[in-house]
C-alpha positions in Angstrom: 0.0 0.0 0.0 1.0 3.6 -0.6 0.6 4.6 3.1 -0.8 3.6 6.4 -3.2 5.4 8.8 -2.1 5.9 12.4 -4.1 6.6 15.5 -2.2 8.1 18.5 -3.7 7.5 22.0 -2.1 9.5 24.8 -3.8 11.5 27.6 -1.0 14.1 28.0 -1.6 16.8 25.4 2.0 17.9 24.9 3.3 14.3 24.6 0.5 13.5 22.1 1.2 16.5 19.9 4.9 15.8 20.0 4.5 12.2 19.0 2.2 13.1 16.1 4.8 15.6 14.8 7.7 13.1 15.1 5.8 10.4 13.3 5.2 12.7 10.4 8.8 14.0 10.4 10.1 10.5 10.0 8.3 10.3 6.7 8.1 6.4 6.7 4.7 6.2 5.0 2.5 6.8 8.1 -0.2 9.4 8.4 -1.7 10.2 11.8 -5.4 10.5 11.0 -6.5 11.1 14.6 -5.1 11.6 18.1 -7.2 11.0 21.2 -6.9 10.9 25.0 -8.1 7.5 26.0 -8.9 4.0 24.8 -12.7 4.5 24.5 -12.2 7.5 22.2 -9.7 5.4 20.2 -12.4 2.7 19.7 -14.8 5.3 18.4 -12.2 6.3 15.8 -11.5 2.7 14.8 -15.2 2.1 14.3 -15.5 5.0 11.9 -12.2 5.1 10.0 -9.7 2.8 8.5 -6.8 2.4 11.0 -3.7 0.4 10.3 -1.6 1.2 13.4 -2.5 2.3 16.9 0.3 3.9 19.1 -1.0 4.0 22.6 0.1 4.9 26.1 -0.6 2.3 28.8 -2.0 4.4 31.6 -4.9 6.5 30.6 -8.4 7.4 32.0 -11.7 5.7 31.0 -9.9 2.8 29.1 -6.2 2.1 29.4 -3.9 1.0 26.7 -3.9 -2.6 27.8 -7.7 -2.9 27.6 -7.6 -1.2 24.2 -5.0 -3.7 22.9 -7.1 -6.5 24.2 -10.3 -5.2 22.6 -8.5 -4.7 19.2 -7.0 -8.2 19.4 -10.4 -9.8 19.6 -12.4 -7.4 17.3 -9.9 -6.2 14.7 -6.6 -8.2 14.8 -5.4 -6.7 11.5 -4.6 -3.4 13.4 -1.0 -3.3 14.6 -0.6 -1.9 18.1 2.5 -0.2 19.6 2.5 0.3 23.4 4.2 3.2 25.1 5.3 2.4 28.6 6.8 4.6 31.3 9.5 3.7 33.8 8.3 0.8 36.0 5.5 -0.2 33.6 7.4 -2.9 31.7 5.2 -5.7 33.2 2.2 -4.0 31.6 3.9 -4.0 28.2 4.7 -7.7 28.7 1.0 -8.4 29.3 0.1 -6.6 26.1 2.2 -9.1 24.1 -0.5 -11.6 24.9 -2.9 -9.5 22.8 -0.8 -9.4 19.6 1.4 -6.4 20.5 4.8 -7.0 19.0 6.5 -3.6 19.7 6.7 -1.2 22.6 8.3 2.2 23.2 9.7 3.4 26.5 9.3 7.0 27.7 11.1 9.3 26.9 10.9 8.1 23.3 14.2 8.1 21.5 14.1 9.1 17.8 16.1 6.2 16.6 14.0 3.7 18.6 10.8 5.3 17.1 12.3 4.9 13.6 13.2 1.3 14.3 9.8 0.4 15.6 7.9 2.1 12.8 10.1 0.6 10.2 9.5 -2.9 11.6 5.7 -2.2 11.7 5.7 -1.0 8.2 7.5 -4.1 7.0 4.9 -6.2 8.8 2.0 -4.2 7.3 3.5 -4.4 3.8 3.7 -8.2 4.0 0.2 -8.4 5.3 -1.4 -6.2 2.6 0.6 -7.8 -0.1 -0.7 -11.2 1.0 -4.3 -9.8 0.9 -3.7 -8.3 -2.6 -2.4 -11.6 -3.8 -5.3 -13.6 -2.3 -7.8 -11.2 -3.9 -6.0 -11.4 -7.3 -6.0 -15.2 -7.1 -9.7 -15.3 -6.2 -10.5 -12.9 -9.0 -8.6 -15.1 -11.5 -10.4 -18.2 -10.3 -13.7 -16.4 -10.5 -12.9 -15.1 -14.0 -11.9 -18.6 -15.1 -15.2 -20.0 -13.8 -17.1 -17.3 -15.8 -15.3 -18.3 -19.0 -16.0 -22.0 -18.3 -19.6 -21.2 -17.8 -19.7 -19.3 -21.2 -18.1 -22.3 -23.0 -20.4 -24.8 -21.3 -23.5 -22.7 -22.3 -22.2 -22.6 -25.9 -21.6 -26.4 -26.0 -25.1 -27.0 -24.7 -26.8 -24.6 -27.1 -24.7 -24.4 -30.3 -27.4 -26.1 -32.4 -29.7 -23.1 -32.1 -29.4 -19.4 -32.8 -27.4 -17.7 -30.1 -26.9 -14.0 -29.4 -24.4 -12.5 -26.9 -27.2 -10.6 -25.3 -29.3 -13.8 -24.6 -26.3 -15.7 -23.3 -25.3 -12.8 -21.0 -28.8 -12.6 -19.7 -28.9 -16.3 -19.0 -25.6 -16.0 -17.1 -26.7 -12.9 -15.2 -23.9 -10.7 -16.7 -23.7 -7.7 -19.0 -22.8 -8.5 -22.5 -19.9 -6.0 -22.4 -18.4 -7.6 -19.3 -18.9 -11.1 -20.6 -17.1 -10.3 -23.9 -14.3 -8.3 -22.2 -13.5 -11.0 -19.7 -13.7 -13.9 -22.2 -11.4 -12.1 -24.7 -8.9 -11.3 -22.0 -8.5 -15.0 -21.0 -9.0 -16.7 -24.4 -7.7 -14.0 -26.8 -10.9 -14.5 -28.9 -14.5 -13.6 -28.7 -17.2 -16.0 -27.5 -18.7 -16.0 -31.0 -15.4 -17.1 -32.4 -15.4 -20.0 -30.0 -18.9 -20.8 -31.0 -18.0 -20.8 -34.7 -15.1 -23.1 -34.1 -17.4 -25.4 -32.1 -20.0 -25.5 -34.8 -17.5 -26.1 -37.6 -15.8 -28.9 -35.7 -19.2 -30.6 -35.2 -20.1 -30.0 -38.9 -16.9 -31.7 -40.0 -17.8 -34.7 -37.9 -21.4 -34.9 -39.3 -20.3 -34.5 -42.9 -18.0 -37.5 -42.7 -20.3 -39.6 -40.4 -23.4 -39.0 -42.6 -22.1 -39.0 -46.2 -25.6 -38.9 -47.7 -26.8 -36.0 -45.5 -27.7 -32.8 -47.3 -25.2 -29.9 -46.7 -28.1 -27.6 -45.8 -29.3 -30.0 -43.2 -25.8 -30.4 -41.7 -25.7 -26.6 -41.4 -29.0 -26.5 -39.6 -27.9 -29.3 -37.2 -25.0 -27.1 -36.0 -27.0 -23.9 -35.7 -26.7 -22.3 -39.2 -30.2 -21.8 -40.6 -28.8 -20.0 -43.6 -26.8 -22.4 -45.9 -24.9 -19.5 -47.4 -23.6 -18.4 -43.9 -22.8 -22.0 -43.1 -20.7 -22.5 -46.3 -18.9 -19.1 -45.8 -17.9 -19.8 -42.2 -17.0 -23.4 -43.0 -14.6 -22.3 -45.8 -13.2 -19.5 -43.7 -12.2 -22.1 -41.0 -11.1 -25.0 -43.2 -10.2 -23.5 -46.5 -12.8 -25.7 -48.3 -16.5 -25.6 -48.8 -18.5 -28.3 -46.9 -18.9 -30.4 -50.1 -15.2 -30.1 -50.9 -14.3 -31.1 -47.4 -16.5 -34.2 -47.6 -15.2 -35.2 -51.0 -11.5 -34.7 -50.0 -11.8 -36.9 -46.9 -13.9 -39.5 -48.6 -11.2 -39.8 -51.3 -8.5 -40.1 -48.6 -10.4 -42.9 -46.9 -10.8 -45.0 -50.2 
C-alpha cells in the first residue's frame, strides 16, 4: 500500500502532539489521521475510520492501553498496536504481548527507537497487505476462469440453435460487455469465435459420419439456418466448402 493510517492515543496533550509531529517528520509512509486521549475514544475512531496502526500509552483514564489492545486483538486483529510504557511499567507491556502487541516504546521516546519500531511495523503491514492483494488477485482469477468456463459450457449446450451474446449474457446474469471483455482477455478470442469453431468442428464430424446428409441439413444441425452463412464460415475455417471437405476426406479414406 502507498501509506498507512495511524491513531495516536495519549492522555497528555503535549506528549501526544509531539508524537504526532515526530511520526510525520520520519516520513516512513505513516499518516496520523487522529489523536485522542483514551482507549474508548480510540475505539470510536476505529469504528468510523480505517486504521492500520495504533500507538497507545498504557496508563490513561476511561480505558487504558492494555484494555484497548485486548479489545482490538479480539475485534480487529489486523490493526497493529505499539504500546508506550513509562519507567516501571514494563510488566504491563509484557501483558500486552498476549494481545498481539509486538512492539513497545519506553518514555522518553528516542528518535532512533521510534524509527526502528515504525520501520518494523511498516514491513509487517507491507507483507500483510501484499498477501491480501495476492489472495484477492487469485480469487479474481479463479472467478474469471469460472465465468469463461460457464460461457463455454453454455455454448456447448446450445450451439445447435441461434445464439446471441445478449441472450447468453442474460442467462448467465452478466452484462454482454463484461462477458465479452473477460472472455477475450482470457481466451484471446470472442465467445462468438469460440462458437464458430465449435459448430464447424461438429459439422466436419457430421459431414463424414453422414455422407448422404444434405449440406443444408448439416448446417441446420449445428445452428446455421442460412446455408450461405454455413458455407462461408466453414470455408473460412477449413479453406474448403462443406462439399469439398467431404469429397476430399472420402477420397482419402478410399
